[in-house]
N, C-alpha and C positions, 0 to 999 in steps of 0.2 A: 468149657471145665474152664477153670481160669491159666492163662500167658503167664511167665513168669519171662522177662529175656533178659541174662545177662551175656557181658563176652560182644552182644551179636547174636546171640545167638536166644530160640526163642524154646523152650519149654511147659509142656501143661502136664499144671499141677492136679492131677489127682484129687480125689473129692478128703476130706479126713485127711491133707497130707500134706507138711510144713513146705515151708518156700524149703526151706534144708537137706528135709528130704527129700524131694524135687531133685533139691541140685547133687545130689547125693546120688539118685537113680539113675538121672540123668551119668553115669562118668565123674564128675566131680567135686575133685577131692575138698573144705574148707575147712579151717580149722573149727572146735569144736570138743567137749568136755562133756557140762552137765544138761545138757540137751532138754534143760525143760526152764530159759529164759534166768541164772543166776550167776551163771558165771560170766556171764556177757561173752565168752572168747567172739562167740562167732557174728559179731554185730558183721551189720553190714548194711549202709544206706539206699535211702530209695531215691530214685534219681522222677518218676511217677507215678501214675500208682497207690490210690487210697491204704495207708497204713493199719491195719485192727489192732483197738485202743489194746489188746492186748502182747504185742508184740514190740510197745514199747515201756509197755510195765520199769520203774525202777528208775532207769536214764536220769538223766541231768540238762536240768533242759537245754543248754547251749550243745548234744548230742543233739536230742526233738528238734529243739533252732532246722540243727542238719535233718534232718529227720532222718537217722539212724533210725535201725531196729535191729529184732531179735530174730531172724531169722527160725529155728528151732521152736520158738511155736507163734511164727505167724502167718496163722493158719489164710493165705490170699480170697478172699467175692469178689475180685477183681484183675485183672490182669494189673502188670505190677513188671515195671522194669529199674531195676537194682548190676549196685556196682559197693566195690569195695573201697571200703574208706579211703584211703591213700586215691585213690579214681580215681581222675577230677578231667570233661572234656574240652577241648580245644576250639573257641570257634572269631570267627573274627571281626578287626575292628576297625574300624577307621578316626586316626588321626584328626584333631580338633584344631589343635593347637600344642603350640610348643614352644616356652618361655621360661625364661633368666627369671627367678624366683631371690635373688640373691645369696650370696657366694656363690656359694658354688651347689645351690639349688639350682636341677631344672626340673617345672609345672609340668607338664605332657597330660590332655586331654588324649583321652581315645572318647569314641562312640562301640558301639557295641549295636553288633548289624543284624543280630539275634535276640533274642530272649534270654532280657541274664536277670538276675536274684542276687542281693546280693547281704553282706548283714554290718553295721559300722562293727570294724574290730579286726573283718577278714581282709585276705593276700588277693593279688592275683600270679601267678607268672607265666611272662612277658619270651616269649622265640623269638632271638634273630636268628635264632633258624634251626635245626633239628641235634643241637649241635648244643647249643648261648640259654643257654633259655635265666632266666636271672626273678626272684623274688619282689613282685610289691609290694604295702602295704597301699590299700582305696584309703586318698585325703579326702572324698563325697562327699556326699549325703545318700542317702538314699529313696529316700523319699521327697529331696526341692533333688537331687541331679538324674541326668538320662545321660551323662557324663560320666567316664570312669575318669577321678584323678591321682593323675602316680609325682608323691613332690619326689625327684631320682633324684640323690649324692652323686655329684662325679668325681669316685674316685682314680685316683691315680694311676695310671692302664689300669681302668678300668674296660672293660671290654663291650658291653654294654655299655653304660650310665654317658661313652668320651664317644659311643657310635649315636644314641640320643642323639647327644649334645650336636653331632656335628654332621650323622645326616636324615636323620631321622625330620620329616616335613610334612606340613599339613594337606590330609587327601592323601596319605601313604595307609595300607591297610595291610597290617600288623598282625599275629596269630595272641592272642592269648587264651589266657586259660581259667574256666569258672573255680569262681570264690573258693574260699578255700580256710579253713581254718576256724577254734574252736575260742577264740582270747575274743570274746563276743560279749555285752549284755540282751537276757535274756527277757523280756516286756514281760509282765505282767506280775511281778515282784517287788512294786514297789519299792516291801521294808525287808529287802537284803539288800546284806551289809555289802558293799564299796571299798576292791584295795587303791586306792590309783596310787601306777613310780610312773613317775615323771625321771627319764637320763638326758646327757648330753649334756 
């Protein structure tokens, strides 16, 4: 039987049992409504494992790019690790450069110390410590750059941006999150309309 891992716990998914039913049987209450793949209330994200095509039917291309799926109609044929949409894992990265980028902007480059998948338009969380966290858009190009590039605006009295400018050094190990965000281009649809708005 396939194993579904959620929140660090592994559960056996019985024959003809959906992922949602598997979690419910284990005492884990999940938001759900229609239980037929229509309302999308129960949507989750697959961290690893193969997602059956039916479990992604009707989802937007940006959600498919994040490997989202509907557990109420997901009958796995292999092991899966799953997470809530808002849950992102943490990993370590090594600072490879910290340079002024003009004006009050700082360019910070980080080399992830574990495999890191992201798409243009997504962002990461930077953890100065367990209680001081900031979101930064990724300015690097996924297919071309093995490092993550952050353009950090140094804010007046900014607790993280000023700390980066004054204390962050090449070789430092920092904690970052996996990539998040749905504001991304979905490949494979050259006919899709795109509205680009620049601010500032």
